[in-house]
N, C-alpha and C positions, 0 to 999 in steps of 0.2 A: 504493499499500500504505500502510495507517495505521500510526501509531505504536504501538498495542498489537500489531498482527499483527507487526511487524517486531520489536518486543522478545521476542515470543515466539518467533519463528523465530531469533533471534540466541540465545537461551537453549537452545532445542533443539539449535542446532548446537554451541554449548559442550559440551552433554552428550554428543552423540554424539562429538565431537572427544575427550573426556575418556575415554568407553568404549574407542574405538579404540586409545588411548594405552597405557590401561591392559591390554588385550589384548596388545598388543605388548610391553610391559614383562614380563608373565607369561610370554610365549612366549620371551623373552631369557633371563630368570632361569632357566626350566624348562631351556632348552638348556644353560645354563653348569651347573646342578646335574646333569643327566645327564652332560654331558661328565667333571666331576669324578668322577662315580660310576664311569663306564667306565675312567678312568685308575686309580682306586684299585682296582678290580677286576682290570684288567691287572696292577698291582704286587702283588696278591695272589696272581694266578694264577702269576707269575714266581717269588715267594717258595715258592710250594707246589711248583713244578717243582724249586726249589733243594733242598727237603726230599726230594724223591723222588730226587733225586741223591745227597744225604746217606746216605739209607738204602741206595742201591746201594753206595755207598763202605763202609758198615759191613759189608755182606754180602761186598765184596771182601775186607775184612781179616779177618772170621771164616774165610772159606773159604781164604786163603794163608798163614795162621800155623801154625807147629807149637811146641808147648812155649812159647807166647807169643812167639815169634820169627818174623818175617817177612822174607822176603829183599827189599831194596831194589830189587834189579834186576826181580824178579816184580812188585813192588808197583808200581813205576814204569811197566812194561810196561802193566800193567791200567789203571792211570790214563790213559796215552795213548790206551787204547782208548776211553776215555769221553769224552775231549777232542775238542770239534768245532769248529771256528771260528764257525760260524753260531749255536751255542748256548752250550756249555760251553768257555770260551776258556783258563781254567787253574784247577788245584787244588794245594794244598800242604798237606802234614802237618807240624804244629808240635809240639816238644817244651815242657816246662813253662816255660822261659825264653823261649818264642816264637821258637826257632830252627827252620828248614826241615830236616826230616829226610828227606822225601821230595816230589817235585813233578812237575808235568806241564804242558805249556803254556807261556804267555809268563811271565816273572818278576812277581811279584805284590809291589807296594809295602804292606808291612805298617803304614805310619805314616800311613795315610789316616784322616781325621777320622771320629770315631765308629764305628771299625772294632773296636778294643779296648775291654774285654776279650772282648765276644761282642756283636757288632752288626753293623751294614750301612753301606755308603757307596755312595751312587747317584753315579755320574759321567756324563759326557756320553753315553757310548755303552755303558757297562757297569755291573753292580752287583757289589760285593763283599761277601760274606756270610761270617760266622765262626760256627762252633758251632752249626748249626741244630738238631741232635738229638745225642743222647748216644751216643757210640761204644762204652760198655760198658767205658771205660779209668779207671783213676785210679791216683793215684800213693803208695797207702799200702801197708801191707804185706798179705800175702796173707790174714791173718786178718780183714781189715777191707772186703774187696771183691774184685773179679774181678782176673784178672791183667792187668798192662799189656801192651800191645802193643809189643814192641821191634823196630824196623825197622835192620837190619844188612846190611852189603854181603856178598856171598857169601864174599869173601875173609877176613871177620871170624869167620865160623862154623867153628871147628875141628871136623875130622872125629873119628870114633871113634878110638881107639887111641893118643890124646895122651897127655900126663901128667896129664890131668884125671883127678878121680876117676871111677871106673866107677860106671855106674847101679846105684843101690842104693835103699833104703828112704829116704823123706824123712825129715827130723828128726822125731824123736816120741820116746816112752818105750823104754825097753829091751825087748829080745825077752822074751818068756814073760808080760808082763803080763796079768791076767787080761782078758777081752774084747778082745783087740787080734789083729787079723788080721795076721801079720808077712808083708809081701811080700818074695820072695825076688829075687837079684840075677839070677835066671836069667829073669825076666819083667820086661824094661824097658818102659818107655812107648814105643809105636811112633811112629816119626818123623812119621807122616801123621795124628796125633790133631788134631781141629780143635777151635775155639774152642768148641765146643757140648759137648766133653768136660770143658771147663775151666770156663767160666762158669755151667753148671748145677750144678756139684758143690759141696757145702758146703765152708767154709773148712778148712784141713788141721788136724788135732787137735794140740794142744800137750800133751796127755796122754791118760787113758784115754777112748776114745770109744765110742758104742754100737755093740752087735755088728751086723754085715750093712753098715755104712757104708763105702764106699771113701775112702780119704784123698785130699786134693785134691794136684796135683801143685804142687811149690814152684818155685825157680828151676831153670832149665836146669842139668842135671847136669855140663855142663862149666864153669860158672862158679862161682866163689867168690862168698860174700855180697856183698863189697866191689866185685867187678867187676859183679855183678847191679844192684846199688843205683846205681852210676855210669852203668850202661847205660840204666837206666830214666830217669836225669836228662837224658842227652845223647840218647840215641835213642829214648826212649818216646814213643809219640803220645799227645798231650795234647789236642791241638784240630786243628781243619783249617779252611782258608779255600778257598772257591771263587769265581770270577770267571765271571759270566754276562752273555752279551751282551743289551742291552736294543734291538737293532735291530728285533726283531719287535714288541716292546712299543710302542716308539716310532712304528712304522709304523702299527700298529692305532690308537694315540692320533691320529695325524695324520688317518687316514682318518676317524675319528670326529669330529675337529675339523673337517675340511672339509665333512662332512655337516651338524654342527651349523651352520656358517656358511652353507651352502646353504639350511638350514631358516629361519634368521634372516632372509637375505635376502629369501627368497619371503614370509616373513611381514612383512617391511618394505614390500616391493612391494605385498603385498595391503592392508596398512593404509593406505599412501599412495593405492593405487587407489581404497579405499573411501572415504576422505577428499575426494578428487577428485571421485568420484561424487556423493557427498552434497553438495559443495559446487555442482557442477553441477545437481543436482536442486533445490538452493535457488534457484540463479540462474535456472533454467528456470520455477519458480514464480512467482518475481518478475517474470520478463519475461511469463508468461501472464497475471498481474494487470496488469501496465503496458499490455499489447496491449489487454486487454479495456477499460481505461480509455481508452486512446488511441483504440479504435474507437468508443467512446461519444462522446469528444470530437469525433472527426472527423465523426461522424455531426450532432452538435449543430452543429459549425461549418458543415458544408454547409447546414443547414437555415437557419442565420443568413446565410450567404452567398447562398442563394437569397431571402430575405426581404430582405436589403439591395439584390440586384440588381433586385428588384421595386420596391423603394421608390425606388431611383435611376430607374427606368424610368418610374414614375409622377410622378417629380419632373418630369420633362422636359417634361410637357405644361403645367403652370402656368408654367414658365420659356418655353416657346415663345409663350404668351398675353403674358406680360410683354414678352419680346422684340418682339412685334408691335405692342403698343401703343406701346412706347418707340421705335419706327421711325416710327409714324404721328406721334406728337408731334414728333419732330425733323424731319419733314417739312411741318410746317403753316407757313404763312406768317404767320399772326397770332401765332405763339408768340415769345416773346421770345428773343433770342440765347441768353442764360443757360440758358433751358429746354431750347431744342434742344441746348445742349452737354451739358447733364445727361442728355438722353434718349439721346444717342449713347454716353455712358459706360455708361448702363444697358444699353445693347445689347451693347457690349464685355465687360461682366462677365457678362451672360447667357450670350455665346458661350463665354467661358472656362469658365464652371459646366458648360455643356453638353459641352464638349469633355472634361471631367474625369468626369462622368458617362458618357459613351460610352466612354472607356476602362476605368474601374470595372467597368461592364457586360462590356466585352470581357474583362477579367482574371478576373472571377468565372464566366464562361461555361465549362461542361464541354467538355474537348477531346477529341472523338470524331473520330480520324482516319479519312478516306475516301479511300484513296490510289488515285491514277490518275497516268499519264503526263503530266507537266507539262513545258513547254519554259521552260527558265530565260531564254531571250532574251525570249520573249513576256511571261512574267511581269514580268521587270525593266521592259520597255518600258511595260506598263501602269501600273506603279507610277511611272515616270519623267514619264509624262503627268499623273498626280493630282499630282505634286510640282512641275509646271512652273513655277507662279508662284512658288513659294519659290525654286527654282533660278534664275530670272530675276532675281528681286529682289536676290540676293547675287551674281550674275553667276559662280555655280559652273561650273567645267568637269567634266563628268560623261563618264568613259571607260568603255565597257561591251564585253566581249569579245564578239565576233561570234559564234563558233563554240560556244558552251556548249552542253553537251548536255542531253537530257531525263532528268529523274529521276523516281522514284516519291514523291508526296507529295501532302496534301490541298492543292488548287490555292487554295482562300480562305485557308486558314491560312498557307500559303507567301506569298501577297501580302502578308498582314497582318505577316509577320515583315519581308520585305524593305522594306514601307513604314516600318515603325518604325526599323530600321537605317539607311535611307537618310535618314529625317527627323532622325534624331539626329546622323548626319554632317553634313547641311547646317546643323544649329543649332551644331554645333561647330566648322567652320571660319569662317576670317575672309572677308570680301568677296574674290572672285576666288580662292577656294579650289578645290581639287581632289579629286575622289572617283573611285575606280577598282572596278569591278566585274569580277571573274575568278574562273576555276576552276583548280584544281589536279588533275591525275589523281592518284588514288589507288591502292591496291593492289585488284587483281581489280576487281569490278564496282561499287567505290566511287569518289566524287569528292569534292572539296573546295571550298566557296564562299568566297570571301573579298572583304570590303569595306573599302578603305583609304582613309582620308583624311589631310590633311597639317595637321590641327588641332593644337591643344595637346597632345594624347594624355591618355592616364589614367594617374595615378601608380600606381606597382606595389601600393601597400597597399589601393587601391580598386578593383582589377580584378576582385576577386569580389563586392564589395558592390554594383557597380552593377547586377548582376541580382535584386538584393533589391527586394521592393515599396517603393514611396514613397521610395527612396534616389535622390537626383538632385543634380547640380552645377549644373543650370540653374535660373537663379531663375523662369523661366517654365514649367519643366516639371513634370509631375505625379510622375514616379517611377515610372510604370507601363508605361511604353513596352517598356524592356529586359526587364521581368519578363513582360511578355506574350510577348516573343520567347522567353525561356528555356523559359515553359510549352509553347510550340509546338514548340520543338526536343526537349525532353523527350519529349513526346508521340509524335513521330515516332521516337525512338530514336536521335537524333543527339547531337552534343556540340557546344558553342560556347565558345569561350574569347575573351579580350580580350588583345591583344598588343601591344608597341610596333611602329610602322611607322617603319622607317628613311627618311631622317634624323630625321624627327620626325612625329608624329600617332598615329594608333590604328588598330589592325587587328582586324576581327572575323571570326574563322575559324568556319565551320559545317562539320565534317567527318562522314564515315560516312554521306553522303548516297548512295543505291542508284541506279545508273543504272537507267533504264526499259528494258524487253527491247525 
């Protein structure tokens, strides 16, 4: 891949990753905003529910009071009917100085932060709210507004017939004044009058009033003005506090939060997956380009290999002519001794170059395996006969296992591999050295062939390099013998490794040889 193409791909990759990161950030911010909106909506819904409850409380007050007086027992009984632990935990009616005149449910801490004079306090599991709506009460005189609601115990409401003044007309102008309707003492206000008869009436007249208008009720007939004002201050309902449970709201918020977290997690997994997919796509594209280039290079190398093999083969012909002429010159009787010595050197060098060319041709030859049943003892015997001169020259003792099995292999290539391994062992051992050829039974229908020697061995750092072309530790070697062995082993699907031979020497092990049927 060229530098321009690589730079363009890197730029595109950065752009894709940037877009994916931006999409992920938008999704995360969106989920945060949506969760905040849901939480605020849940709070607003809870406050609206509190307003509905406060409206219900106002209805309770208007339905239960008579002459501006409501029984504390009846009020608290009605409030207890409204209290539900899972929703409304507590409610309290307060007077002008913030004292509780009636309550239901758990005690309420009126010193909570943000509660006074009219506010809200959000706790861990509850919310406390004060004065959500106007109850239609005030602390001024009757002429300035509706009558306050006074909460009294039943014992403090004196019955009729006490020393209190009898029911009569409210304070106003003297009887007989023009335009006044004089109420009589025989028509007192009924005790069952509701707040609707009081709050909707105009303020009581302090002088002449219009004809046809009813006068407002003043203070209760059994109270003096001083007692009435004192009751308003101590027992009059000025404000109220309710405590609502936030358990349902918190549960709803938690469910929404988990939903947002799941959506965010899925978005994160999707973004990461898309990023990895893009990365794999880029790598696949790069690998495809490299494979195409490698295939082109491999084809070119094969062509060069064939050309080199052909050149090496053609080079052998003139070398053979040179070798023949040098041999003839070395055998002439009229040649000088120095000339005959030079001729023998030419023959030796020609043989060395020819051997190298043969190994190169053998290495560059395509490995087409034609499998057949090959007896290992027979193949090793033929190789030993070919190496008989080398074995006798160094007096090497060769031990071959007698009962080696037959395997599936290309017979010619197997002999070539055995020849190179045994020649390498002969060259490695000292005079009177030992070489062993044996098999080890493997799993199933497989066996392992081992060639051991007691030479100097192979250092650990070179045990993999010795199979590379042109790598050799022998000054007279070409470095292609073991490379050819490695080619043959791979072509058959076998494995070869170099191991230490105890107590010293080298061990070449060929494994996964399939036994012949």
